[in-house]
N, C-alpha and C positions, 0 to 999 in steps of 0.2 A: 246444619243439615245439608244434604246434597240435593240439588235440583237435577233431575234426570233430563237428558236431552230428548228431542223428538225421536220416534222410532226409526225414521229414515236416517241414513248416515249423513253426517255433516262433514263438509270439506274443511280441513284445518289449514290455515294460512301457513306459509313457509316460515315466517318469522315468529310464529307463536311459540311461547315457552311457558314455564311455570314462574309466575310472579307472585309476590306476597302483597296482599292488600292491607293498607293501613286501616285499623279499626276506626269505625265512625265515619268512614269516607262516604257511605251511602245511607245516611240516616234520615234525611229529610227530602220531601218532594221538591224542595227548593234548591237542592244541591245541583251545582252546575256540572254539565257533562264535560269530560276532559277529552278533547279531540286529539288524535295522533295520526300523523301520516306514516303509513307503514313502509312506504318506499318499495312496495312490491307491485308488480304488474302482471296480472294473469295473462293478458294478451301477449306480453313480450317475454314472459318467464324470466323477467329481470328481478333480481332480489338484492337489496342492500340493507345494511343494519339500520334499525330505527331506534329512536330514543325510548327505550322500554321503561325508563324511570317514571315516565308520565302515565303509564298504564296502571289503572287502579286494580285491574284483575286480568287474568288470561283465560281464554275459553279453550278448553281442551276436550270437549265432548260432554263434560258435566261441569256445572257452574257452582262454585262455592258461594254460599249465602251467608251474610253477616247478620247476627242477631241484632234486633233494634233495641235501643235503650228505652227504659220506662218513660212514658210521656209525663211531663211535668204539668201540674195544675196551673192554669193561667189565672193570675191574680190581677187586682186593680186596687187603686187607692181612692176612696171617696171620703171627703171631708176629714182627712187625716186618719182614716181607718183602712188598713190593708185587709182585703177579703177576697176570696175566690170568686171568679165570675160564675162558675157553674160546678155543681157536684154531679158526677155521673156514676151510675151503678151498672156494671157489666158482669156477665157470667152468673147471674142470680138464678135461684131455683124456687119453684112454687112452695109456699108454706114455710119458708125460712126467712128469718129476719136478717137484714144486712145493715150494719151501722157504719156510717161515715162521719167523720168529725169535721166540722166547719170551724176554721180558726179565724179569729179577728184579732188584729194587733193595732195598738195605738201608736201611730208614728208622729203624732203632734206633741207639743210641749205643754199641753193642758189636759186636765181630766175630761174624758169623753163620757157623756151620759146618753144612753139609748135604751130602747125597748123593742121587742119584736113580737110578731104575730105567728101563730101556728099555721102550717100549711092548710090549704082549704080541703084537700082530699084526705081520705082516711088511710091512704096507703103510705103517706109520709107523716111522721109525727116526731115530736121532740119533747123535752121537759116542759113543765108548765111555764108559760111566759112570765118573766120577772125583769125588773130593771137591771141594766148592766152599767157598772161604773168601771171605766178603764183608765188607770193612771198612765202617764207617758211611758212608753216602751213595754207595757204589760200586754200579754197575750191571753185571750179568752177562747176556750174550746167549747163548742156547742155540739153535742151528739145529735145526728139525724138518723132516724130508724126508718128503713124501707121494708114493707111487708107486702109482697105481691100475692094476688089471688088468682090471676089468670095470665096467660102468655100474651102480652101486648106491651106496647111502649107506654110509659107513665111520665107525665110532665106536671110539675107543680112549681110553686115559688114560695120562698121564705122572705117576708118583708121586715125591714128594720126601719125604726122611726127615730129621728134626731130633731134637735131644735132647728137645724138648717133645712130639714126636709126628710124624704123617705127614699130608700133604695132597696133592691131585692137581690136575691141569689137564686138562680134557676136550679131546680132539682129535676134530674132526668135519669130514667132507667130505660136502657135500650136492650133490644133483643140481639142475639149474636147475628152478625151479617158479614158478607164478603165486601171488601173494599181495598182497592189497589190505587196507588198514587204514583205518578211519574211527572217529569217536567213537561210544561206545555209545549215547548219547542226545543229543538236541538240544531245548532248550526255546525255543519261539518266543514272541514278545511276545503279550500279551493283545490280542485283535482284536474289533472290532465285527462283528456279523452284517451281511453284505453288503459289508464292507470287505476289505482285503487287507494282510497283513504278510509279511515275508520275512526270511530269515536265511541265513547261509553256514556251511559246514563244509568240511574238507579231506579229500579222498580220495587216499591215497598208494599208490603201487606199491612195496612193499618186497620184491617178488620179483625174479627174475633174468630174466624174459621180458617182452616187450611184451604187454600184457594189454588185451583188449577188455572193456568192462563195459556192463551194461544194468540200469536201475533199474526196480523195480516198486513202486508206491506207491498207497495208497487215496485216495479223495476225502475231504475237500476240499483235500488237499495236492497239490503239484506240484513235481517235481524237475527242474531244468535244469542241464546237459544230461542227457537221459535215457539216451543212449548215448555212448561215446567210446573212445579208445585212450590208454593210458598207457605210456610207456617206463619201463624199470627206473630206480628212483631219482627218479622225477618225481611231482608231486602236482598235483591240480586242485581249484579252488574250486567247490564244488557249491552251487547256489542252491535254497533251499526256499521256496516261497510257500504261504501259508495263506489260503484264501478261504472262510470258513464261511458256511453258509446257515441254520444254526440255532444257538441258544445252548446250549452244553453243553461238557463237558470232553472233549477229544480226546486219546487215547493210542493211537497206531497204530504199526505197524512197517513200515518201508520196507526192501526187500531189494535188494541189489546182486548180480547174477549175473555170474560171470566164470570164466575158466579154460577148459580143453578141454571143448567141448560145453556151456559155461555151466553146469557142474554144481557149481561152488563158489559159495558165497554169503557175504555179509557183511551184517549187519543193523544198522540204527540205529533207535532208539526216538524217534519224533516226538511231542512233547508240546506242546499248545497249549490255550488257554481262549478260548472265544467268548462274548461277552456282548452283550446287546441295548443298542444305543445309545439314549440318551434326550435329548430336546431340550425345554427349557421355553421357550415362546414368550411374550413379553410386549411391551408397547408402550412405547416410549421417549417420555418427556415427554408423559404422558397429558393428554388434554383432558377437560372435563366430559362431552362427548357420547360419548367412547370407552367401550368395555366390555371389561374385562380380568379379570373374575372367573374363578376356577378353577371348572371344571365347567360353564361356559356358553360359548356361541359368542363368540369374540373379535371385536370390531368396531373397525375403525380408520377414524375420520372425518377427512376432509381439509377439511371445511367448504366454504365457498364460494370458488371459484377463478375468476379472470378467464379469459375465453375466450382461447385461444392461449397462455396462460401455463402454467408447469409448477410444481407444488407437490411438495415432498419431505417424507416422513415416514419414520421408522426404527422397525424392530422389533428386539427383542433376543432372540438365541438363546443360551441358557445350557445348557451340558453338565454335569450333575451326576454323570455316570457316570465310571468309571475308564478308559474307552476313548475314543478319538477318535470323533467322531460325524459321519461324512459325511452330507450332506443334499442334497436338491434341492428347488427351488421351482418349482411349475407353476401357471399360470393355469388355472382350471377350464375345461374344454372346453365350448364352447357354440356356438350357431348364429351368433353375432355376432362371429366371429373377425376380421372386417374392421373392427370398430369398438372395438378395445381402447384405452380411454383410460388404463387403469392398466398400468404396466409395472414390472418388477423385473429390472434388469440382472444381478443375482446369481442365476443359475439353479442353481448348485450350489456346494458348498464343504465345508469341514471345520472343525469346532469342536473344538479339543483338550480333553482332560479337564480339568474344573474351570474352563474359561475361557468367555468371552463373545464373541459376534460380533454386530455391528450390520449389518443389511441395510436398504438404502434401497428404498422404494417410491415411485414417481412417479405423479402424476396430471396428465394433459395433456388437458383437455377441449376439444372443438371444436364442440359442439352446445349452443346456448343454452337456459337455463331447464330443464335436464334433470338429474334426480337419478340419478346413475349408480351402479350396484352391481355388484360383481364379487367373486370368491372366489379366494384364493390358498391352495394346499395346500403346507404345509411338511412334507416327508417325510424322516425319518432313514433311514439305511441299513437294508436288510432290509424296509422298508415294513410293519413290524409295526403301526405306528400313525402317524397323521398329524394335524396340526393344521390345521383349516380356518379361515382368517382372512377375515372379511368386510370389504371395503373399500368405503367410501361417499364420494361427493363430489358437489358441486353446481356447475354451471357458471353463472357470471354474466357478463353482457356490459356494454357501455356503457349508460348511462342518460342520453341526450341529450334535451334539451327546449328549446323556443323560448319567448321571453318572451311573444310574441303569436302567434296563429295567423292574424292578418290585419293588413296594413299598408294604411291608407287614406290616399291622397295627396289626397283631395278633388278640387277642380277647379283647373285651371291653364290659363293662356292658352298658345296655340300659340307655341312658341319658348322657353318658360321651362322651368326644371328645379327640381324639388322633391326634398328629401332627408330621410329619417328614419332613425332607428337603433333597433335592438333587439339583445338579446343572446341568445347560444346558450350553454347550460350543460351540462356533463357531471357528473352527480351521483354517478356511480360512481367507483371508484378505478382503473379500467383505461383505457387510452388508446383514444380514439375517432377514427376517420377519417370525415369528413363531406364531402358535395359536393351543391350545389344543381344540379338538372337543368335548367339554362338556359344558353343561349349569350348572355352579357351583351353581347357586342359587336354582336349582331344584334337585340337586343330593346330595347323602350322602357323596360324595367325593368332595373336594374343592382343586383347584390348584391356587395358587397366585404367580405371575400374570398368567392369562390364555392366554395372548397374549403379544407380545412385539417385540422389535427390538434388534438384537445383532450385534454390529459393529464387524469388523474384529478382530480376536484374542482376543475375550472377553468371559467372563464367567458370568453367572447370577444364583443366588440361587432361587430355587423354594420351596415354602412352601405348603406341601400337608397335608390336614386334613381329618379326618374320623369322621362323626357324624351320627350314624345309627338311624333309626326311628322305626325299628322292630327287634325282635330277630331272626336273620337268617344269612345265609352265603352270603357275598357280594363279588362279583368279577366283575370288569369291565376293558375291554381293551380299553384304550383311545388313539386315534390317535393324534399325534402332527404334524399338517400340517405346511410345510415350503415352502415358495415361492422359486421356482427354485431348489427344492430338493425333493426326495422321502420322504414320511412321516415316522416318527418314531412312535413306539408303546410303551406305558407304561401300565403295568398291575398293577391295584390297587386292593388289596384283604384285607379282614378283616372279622371278625366274631363277632356277637353281642349276648351276653347272657342276659337273664332275670331270674327272680326268678323261673319262671315256665318252661321256654324253654331254653335248652342249646344245640345248634347244634354242630356238629363236627367242630373242628377248622381247617380252611383251611390254607395250607402252600404252598410256591412256588413249592415244589416238586410235589404237586398234579396237578399243572398246566402243568408240563412237562409230567406227566403220562397221563393227559387228552388228550394232543395233540397226544400222541402215540396211545391211545385208539381210538381217532377220526380217525386216519388213518387205524386202524384195525377193525372199525365198531362196537365198544363195548360201545360207549357213549349213545346209545339209551336204554341201560339196566340199571335199578336202582342198587344201591350198594348191596342190599340184594340178588338180583338174581345173580350178579357177584360173591358174596361171596359163594353162594351155588354151583355155577358151579366150583369155584376154589376148594371147598372141595370135589366135586365129580370128580375131575381130568379132568373135561371138559375144564378147562382153566389151563394155566401154567403161570409162571412168567419168564421173561427174566433176563439177568444179571443186568439190571437197575431196576428191580422190577416191570416193567410194565406187564400187562396181555397180553397173546397171546393165540390164538387157536392152539392147537397141530395139526400138519399135518404130513403126511408121505413124505413130500418133501425131496429132497436131502439135506445133511448137508450144502452144499455151498450156498443154497438158504436161505437168511435171511428173517425174518419176516418183514412185511411192517413197514416203519417208516414215521414220519411226513415229508412231502416233503418241499423242500426249495421254499417258495412262495415269489415272489417279493412284496415289500410293497404296490405298486400301486394296484396290483391284490388283495391283501388281503383287502385293503381299499374299493375297488369298489365291490368285490364279497364276501361280508361278510354275505350274506343270506338275506339282506333287499331288494334285487332286484330280478328280474326273473332269473338271472344267479348267481350261487353260487359255490364256490369250494367244500364246504361240505354242505349238506342239514342242515338247522337249526333245532335243536331239538324242539324249541318253536318259534312260530312266531305270529305276530299280524297284522291285516289288518283293516283299512289302516294305513300307517306309517306317513302320512302327511295330516293334516286336516286344511282347511281354513274356518273359520266361516264368513269371509267377514265383512260387516257392521252390527253392532249390537248396534244401538243408544239407544235402549230401547223403552218404559219403562220396558218391560218384558225381561226375559232372552231368548236367542234363544233356539230352540229345541236341545236336546242332540243328538250327533252323535253316531250311533251304531258302536261298535268295535267287532271284533271277534278274540279271542285268541285261538290258536290251539296248542295242545300237541301232538307232533309227536313221543314221546318216549313210551316205554313199561312200564312206571312206573307213579305213581301218583305224580303230582308236586304241589307245593304251590307257588302262585304268590302274591307278595307284591308290591304295588305302593307307592313310596316315594313322599311326597307332603308337601310343606311348607303351613302354615296356611293361608297366605294372597295371595296365588296364584289364579289368576282368572280362571284357568283351573284345572279340576280334573276328575278322573275316578272313577266310581262306578261299582262294589264294589271295595274297595281299597285292600282287601285281599280275596283270594278264593283258593279252591283246584280244580284241573282239573284232571279227571281220565285219564288213558292211552288212547292214540289215540282218544281223545275227544276234543271238543272245548267248549269255554265259551263265552257267550254274555256279553258285557260290554257297558257302556255308558260314553261318553266324554261330560262334561258340561263346559259352558263358562258363566261367570258372570263378565262383565266389571265394576269395581268399580267406575270409573271416566268417564265422557263424553269427547269426542274429544281427545281420546288417542289411541295410537298404542300398541298392545300386541302381543308378540311372545315368546313362551317358548318351551323347550324340556322336556317332562315328562319322568320319568324313572321308570322302574319296574324290579324286580328281580324274576326269577323263579328258584326253586331248588327242587330236589327230596324230597318228604315229609319224607322219611325215614331218611334223613340227619338232620332233625330238632332235633333229639335226638342222641347224640353221643353214647349212649348205644346200638343203633341198628347196629353199624359198628363193624364188626369183623376183617376185613382186611383193613389196612390203604390204600392199593393201590386201593381200590374201591371207595374212596371218590371222589366226582365229584364237581367241582366249579359250582356256580350258573350262570344262563344266564341273561344277561342284555338286557332288551327291551326298546327301545326309541320310543317316539312318538312326532313328531313336530306338533305344532298347533299354529295358529295365528288368529287374528281378530282385529277389531278396533271399536271404539264407536263414529265415526264422523257422524254427521247428513248429510242428502243428500245435504243440501244447502251449506255445508262447504266442503272445500277440504283440505287434509293434506298439511303440509308445503312442500315447494319446496326442494328437496334433493340437498345437496352439497357434491360432492364426486369426486374421481378420480379412474379410472379403468385402470390397467395395464394388457392389453390383447394382447397376441401374434397374429400373422396373420396366422401362419402355424403350423400344427401338426408335431411333429418330425417324421423322417423316421424310420420305423420299418420293421421287417421281414414280409413276406406275412402271412396273417391270424392272425397276432398279433395285440393287441390293442395299440393305441397310446395315450399318456397322455400329458397334459400340465397343468400348474398352472396359476391362475389369482389372482390379488390382488386388492381388493376394499377397499378404505380408506374413512371413513366418515369425511369430512372436515367441517361439520356444527356443530352447537351447540345443535342439537336436535337428538333424536333417528332416526335411518334409518332402515326400514324393506325392505326386498327384497324377491322375489320369481321368479321362472322360469315361464315365460308366456307360456300358452298352445300352442300358434302358433309357438313355437320353433321347430327346426328340431328334428325329432324323432330318428335320427341315432346318437345322441350324448347323453352322460350321464354327468350331472353336479351335483356335491356334494360339499357342501350341496345345496339343491334346494330351501331352504327358510331359513329365519333367521332374526336376529336383530343385528344391529351394533351400539354400543354406540358412543357418540360424541368423536371424536379423535381416535377411535379404528379402527381396520382393520379386514377384513374378507378374508380368503384365500379359493379360489375355486380350485377344481381339476376337469378337464374335460377329458372325454374319448370318443374315437370313434374307429371304425374298418375301416381303409381305404380299399376301394374297387375300382378296376380298375386303369389303368395307367394314366387316365386323371385326371386333377385336379377337385376335387369336393368341392363345397362350402357348408359350414355348417353355418346356421344363427340361432342364438337363441337370445331371448329377456329377459332382466332382468327388472322386474317391481318393482318400488320403492313406498313405503308408500301406497300400495293398490290402487294406482291411475293409470288408464290406460294411462293418459297423460304422466306419468313419465316412459317412456320406453327407455331402452338403447339397441340398436341393436349392436350385436357383430358378426362379420363375420370371420370365420376361414376356412382354406382350408387344404385338405388332399388328399393323393393319395397313392396307393399301388406302392412301388418303384419297377420298373422293373429290372430284372437281365440282363441289357442291356449295351453293349459297343458300342461306335461309332467308326467305323473303317474308316481309310483314304484310299485313292487311290483305291476306288471301290473294296476293298478286293483282290487286286492283288499286287504282288511284282515282279519286273523285275530286273534281274541281267545283268550286262554288259558281253559281250563275255569274257570267262575266259580260260586261257591256261590249258590244261589237266595236272594236277599235282600241279597247283596253286589253289588259292581261291580268291573270291571276296565277298564283303559284300554289303548289302543294308539295309537301315533303314526303319522301319515300325512303324507308330505312331497310337495309339488308345487312346480313351478318355472315362472316366467314367461319363456319364451325370446324373447318379442317385445320391441320397443322402446317399447311403449305401456304405461302403467299400466292394470291391469285390475281390475275388481271381480268378486267371486265371492259366491255364496250357496249354502249347502247346504240342501236342502229335504227334511226328514224327514217322512214321512206322519204324520198325526195318531194313527193306531193304534199306531205304533211309538215315539212320543215318550217313553213310560214306560220303554221298554227301551233306547233309543238316544239319545245326546246327543253333540254336537260343539261344540268351542270352539276358535277363534271360528266361529260359524255364518255370519258374513258379514264381509267385509273387503276391503282394498285390497292388492294385490301389485304392487310396483314392477318395472320392467324388469330382467331378469336376476336377480331375487330369488328365493330359495327360502324357502318358508313351511311350517311344520309345524303341523298341527292335531291336537288330542287327541280321539279318539273314546272314549266311555265306554259300556260295555255292562252292563246291569243286568237279568239274567234274572228272569222271574216264575215259572217252573216248570222242572222237570227235563226238558229236551228240547234238541234241536239247533235253532239259529236260523240263518236265512239272510235277510239284508236286501239290498235294492237301493235305493241312495240316489242321487239326482241332484244334480249341481252345475251351476249356471248361471253363465256367464261373459260379461261384456260390457265395453265400453270405459268406463274411469273418466272422471270429470269432467263428466258430463252434469248439466244442471240438475235440481233436485229435482222429483219427481213427473213425470219425463219417461220415457217408455217407450223402452228402448234400441232403436235401429234394427236391430241384429243381435246375436244371442246364440249362444253355443256351449254345448252340453249334454254332460255327461259322466255316466256311470253308474258307481257304485262298489259293489263286492260286499263285504259284510261277513259273516263267519262266526263264530258263537260257540256255546257250549254251556253250558247251565245244569245244574248237578249239585248233589247234596246230599252232605254230609259231616259228620263229627263229630270231636270231640276225645276223646282217651283218655289215661289216666295209665299210665305204665309199671308202677307199683305201685298196685294197687287199695286196699291198706291200708298205711299208713305209720305205724310204731310208733317213737316216740322212746325207749321203755323207761322206766326209772326216772330221774328227774331231781330233784335237790335243789331245794327250794323257794327261789325268788328267784335261782336260777342261770339261765344262758342257754345255749341250744344251738340249732344250725342244722342243717337237713337240706335236701336238694335234691329238689324235686318235678319229675320229668321228664314233660313233656307230649308227646304224639305226635299228628301229623297224618298219617294213613295214606291220606288221600284225594288227589285229583288237582287240588285247587283251593286257593287261598289262603284262610285263615280269619282273621277278626278277632274276637277273643273278649274277654269280660270275666269275671273270676273273682269268686265270692262265697264268703264264709266264714261258717259257722253253727256255733255251739258247742252241742253237745247236752248235755254234762254237764261240770262241775256247772252249776247255774243261774247265769246271768250277772247280776251286780249292775248296777243302773241306771247308775251313774257310773264303774264300774271298766272299764278297757280289757280287751280280749280277751288271753288268755294266749298266743295264737298270732298272728303277724303275717306278711304276705306282702310281699316287696320291691316288687312291682308287681302290679296287678290287671288290666291291659289289655295286649294285644299283638297281633302279627301273625305268622302262621305260614305260610310257603310250603308247597306240596305236598310230601309225602314228606319231612318234616323233623321235628325235635324242638326243644323249648324247655325251659328250666329256670327254675323259680321257687324262690327261696330262702325257706324257711319258718323263722322264728325263734320259739322257744318260751321263755317266761319265766313259769312258774307262780308265783302269789303265795300259794298255800295248799296244804296237803296234801290231795290228792284224786285221783280217777280222772278224767282229762280225755278227752273225745272230741269231734271236730269232723267236719263234712261240708263238703267243698269241691265246689262246683258251678260251672257255667259257662253262659254264654249267648252266642250268636253275634250280632255287631253287623251291622246293616243300614246301608249307606251311603245307601240311598234316602231313608229318613225319620229316620236317626240314632237308631233305637230298638234296644233289645236284645230278642233272641228269648226263647223259653221256656227256663227254667232246666233244666239236666240235671245229674244227679249225676256227679261226676268220681272222687272217692276219699274214704276215711275216714282220719282221723289220730287216733292214740291216744297218751296220755302218762300216766305215773303220777308224781305229785309227792310226794316223801317227805322226811322228816327222817332223820338218822342214828338208828337204833332199837337199843336195848340192853335185853335181857330175860334174866332168870335162869331157866335150865332145870333145874338140878339143884343139890343141896346134899349135902355129906358131912362127917363128923366126922373129926378127925385128932388124933393125939397122945393126951393124957390124956382127951379127950372122944370117943374112938373108939366108945364104947358107946352114944352117943345116936343114936336112930333118925332117919331122913330126915324122917319126918312131923313128929316133934317139933321138929326143927331148922327145918323150913319154917314151922311155926306160931310158933316162938320168934323167928325173924327177920322175921315178917310179910312173907314174900316175895311173896305174892299182891298185897298192897297196894303193895309196892315196884314190882312189874311194872306195876301200873296207873298209878303215877306216871310210870314211864319211858315209857309209851305216850302220855302227854299231849303236846299241842303246846307248844312253847316259848313262854314269855311274851315280850312285846315287849322287855323288858329283856334277856332272853337273846338275842334275835335281833340286837340292836344291840351286843352285847358283842364288841368287835373286838380289844382289846389282848391281848398275850401273857399267858397265865395265870400266876399266882404259885403255885409248888408248895407254899408254906406256907399259902396261903389260896385254896382252890379254889372256883370257882364251882359251884353245885349241878349245872348241866347238864354241866359238865366232870368233876365227881366221879364221875358214872356211868360214865365211860370208864376209870376207874382200876381196876387189879386189885390185889388184896391177896393176900399169901402167908403161909404158916405157917412158923415156925422152931421150933427147940427151946425157945426162950425163951417162946413163947406166940403168940397170934394177933396179926394186924395187920388192921385194918379196911380195907375197900375205899375208904373215903372218908368225908367228913363226911356226916352225915344230912341229909335234906331239911328244908325249912323247917317242915314239919308233922309230922315224925317224928324221934324220938331212938332210937338203937340202943344196946343194951348189949353189951359184949364178953364173950365166953365163951372161956376158954382152950382152946386146942387145936382150934378150929373153923375151917373154911374154906368159902367159897362159890365153886364153879367157875363161871366166866362163859363164855358161848359165844364161840368164836373168830370 
C-alpha cells in the first residue's frame, strides 16, 4: 500500500533516488536503524555521491510500505510439555463462535500424564475434561471455543495439572485497537555544522485498525514523511535528517501521535553529535616566493605567465577532524568582477575525515605587464572560520625586437633593385604575431615576409628590397604591429638617380636631423631657405650638427629636442587623423575610399582627392603604381606650390567580375629643390621625403550575387587597460583568415565614435592574419561600453560585433571600519596598537602617505607611513598609541593617495584625501599582590621550597612590569646568591587578569629571612622602567632540627636525688648549649646511614635512653668535649 505524504510540499534531497528495499527489513520494533551520511550540505550546496546500498528505502514524496509477516504464537516448555503461552482472539463478532486450537507436544522421553480444568467463565469452553496421555513426540490438540456476548475484552485461563505441579495458558479476546511501534532510540552519525546526515528506522502498525500518524520533532531534526497512513500489519521506513547549526550534543525526543483524535503517542529518542569541521589549507609544491606559514596570510604566487596562456597551481585541503568537511570557495567580491584573471572551477566539495583534497587554481592573464592580485576564501561548513588565500600573478607578453631601426639602400639607378636583410627576434618564451603595415605590392619597398609568427626564443630573417619607379628621394617609416606588444618602427630610405635627375642622397643622419628640426619648427622651410638663414647667421648649428634658432636664453636652457614619444602614440597620432603630435607638412584627403560595388560594364566615377602643401617651399609629388593595379591616381606626378593644394582623381577599373579589391596606394612628396643635389650647400638642410598613403577598396560582384562567407577567428579583449586620467588606452586585436579565399574588412559606420581602430580597412590573404590596434580615452569612473562592427567582404550580413569596456580609474581606496580606529585603554607611559586595513579597488597601483601632525607624533605612530598598494590588494597598517597623560584622546589623521610610478620629485597631478578618526584613552593603573605578606614558615637549612605569588591587575589597561627582589635580613654576603629566587622578573598582564610568579627559597644558614618584592611599570616609549613600588613582603625561618632537655628525674635506687642535683650532676645546661649550636661542616655533609654501634655526635642527640631494673642506659655517647658518668637508676626525659 502507499503512504501519502503530508499536504505541504516536501523538499527532496539532491541525492535521493529510487532504491529497492529488501523484504523483511522493517518487520520488528527491535530492528536497528541504518544511518547513512548523505554527503550533501544544504548550506554549502555541496553534493557528493553517498553509499546508497545502505539505504533501506528512498523517500520520493510517497513512502512504500512493506507488509508485515503473520505473528508467530509464543511457546514455552513446562516439564517436557511444549505449549503456547497465550491464545488470542482478534477480529471477532458478537454472536459468533470462534475456535482456536491449543497444541500440546511431549518433548520428553517418557509418557506424560495430565488433566485439565475448564475455563471459569462461560465465554470460553472446551470439551469435557478427561485425562491426557502423551507418548514421547506425540502432539495433542485441544479446541477452545470463544462465544462473545458484548463488546469488551475477555480474559480467562485454562489450567493443566501434572504430578509435578500445575500450569496455565492465558485466554484473551481483545477489541480492535490502534497500536504503532518504533525503536526507543536512534543514533545518527556525527555531523559537521552546516552539513546534513540522515538515518532510517521502521514504524510498524501492530494494531488491528488502519492508523493515521503525525510526527512532532524539534530542530535541527526533520522526519519524513511527517504524516501517513498504515494498514494493519504493515510498516513504513521513516527518514530522519540532521542539519545542525551549532556544535553540541543533541538528545531530543520525537513524538508520533496516532489513534482516535491523535491522543495516543509513541516516542523515539534522537541522538546526534555536531562538530565543527576544520580544514587546513596549504600550498602544493611550494615555490620560494610562496608564503605558507601558520598564523600569517597565505600567498600563492603564479610567477610570470605569458599573455593568453593559462597556468595552474594546486592547494591542499586537509581535514584533521572526525567529520566530513563540506566547503565552498569564493573569489573575494570586488568592483572588477569583469576582469577576473584567476579562476577556481571547484566552487564547493567535501573532504572526508582524515583525508586530503587538491583544488586547482588557474591564472589566465590578458593584460600585459600587470601584477594581478586577488583573494580566494576557503570556507568550511558553518562558516565559523575561513582561510583567505592571496593569489598573485604577473602577465608577460612577447618581446620582439628588430636588428636595426633603419635600412639604408643608398642610391640606385632607375630600373635597378637593391636588397638587404635584417632579422626579427622574439626574446620571450611566448608566441608572437607580427605584421608590417605596408602593402608591398604597391610600394617601392618590399619586406618578405610582411607578416608571420615567432615562437618563443626564435629569430627570423627579413628580406627588404628597394625598386624605385621615379628618380627622387624615398623615405618611409613602417610600423611593425605585434599582438600584445607596442609596435616597432623601421625606417626605409633610398635615393634614385636617372640620367637627367640626380637628387641629393639621403642618409640616416638626415633622419636624426629632421626629427630635431621637427621639434624646433624648421621642417616647414625648404633647404634653400635654411641654407640662406644659416649663412646670414639667423640659424646656428648645435654640437650634433642640427640647426637651431639663436636665442638670448640662459646657457643652462637647452634647445628643444625631439621628445620621447610612446610607440602607440606615434602610430595613432601620425598626422593622418584629426589629432597629431606634429602637424603634417603634406596631407591628402580623404585617406580611405570605398568604391563599393562596381560590376560594370563601365568604370565608376573617379573620386576627387585634395593634396595640400603646408610648407613654405614647392614640393614634388610622385605616385608609385604597378602597371596591373586596378586603382590609380591622376596626375601621377605634379608640383605643388607653397601653402597650396592640388586636385587629383582616384580611378578604379576592376579587371575581373565577382572579385574583391583592396590596396594601399603610396606617394612621396619632397622639396623640389632636393631633386638636384647641386642646389644643396649645407648637408644639414637635407630633408627626407614624406610618404602619403591612401587606402581604397571595391568589388565587382553583381547585385544578385553575394561574396563568399568569411571564415575567420578574432581574438578581441573585453577590457581596455587601466591608464592615468586623461591618457589614451590601447589594446591589440588579432584577425586570422582561416578560409581559402581573400577576406576584406572595414569598420562599419555604426560603430562607436569614441574609439579609433587602425587599420580601419584592408585585405587579408588566405591563412594570413591582420593585427588591429584600438584606442580610446576613458571617461568617468563608471564602466562605459564601446561597440564597434567589422564588416567583411563588403556584405552587410557579415558583421562582427565587438564589445569592449573602459573606465577612468579613480584614485580611490576602500577603507574599513567606517574610517575609525579605536585603541584599548592604555597605561600612561606604555603603548597599544591597532590594525587598520584598506584596499585598492582600482586597476592602477597607488601610492599613499599618512600625515600625522607634528604635535601628535609623540603619541601616535603608524607603520608603514608611506607605501605602494597594488591593484585589488588589501594592505594592513599598524597604528601605535602612546598616551602622555590620563585623559581621552581624539585624533584626526589624513591620508593622501596618488597614482604610483611618477618620476622622483614630481608633484602628483591629482590626489585624493581621506581623514581617519582615532580614539584612545590614557589611564593609570597599578599591580597588587593577592597576599601582602607571604610566609614560608620554618624551612630546614639547605632544603628547597616553592610558593606561588599571585599578581593582580584590577585596572582596565595592559601593564608591562619588571619585578625587583630586595633581601632585608640577614645581611647579604657579597658573593653569595640570594636565598629567594623568582622564575621570571618581567611580564605582561592584560586588564582584569592575574599572573603567577613562582618563588623558590633555599636558605643556606639558620636565620630569620625577610624580603621585599617591588615592581616598576615599563614604558615602550623610551624602554625605561618607572618608579619602584612595593608589592609584598616575604618571610622565612631557616632552622636545623633542635633537641633540648627540659626536665630530669631520678628513678629506681636513685629516686631520692633531687632534680637540681641531677641537673648539675649531668651538666644539662652545658649540654643544651651544645645542642643549640649550628652543625659543623662535617656534620652537614654526613649522608650515609648511621651505624647503631657507632653513632655520630649529631645523631646521638636524637637517641632516647630508658631505665630498667638492671640499671640505667645512657642516651648516647658524649660529645667531643664532654664525658658523662652513669649513675644507676637515673633517667633524663627528652621532649617529644
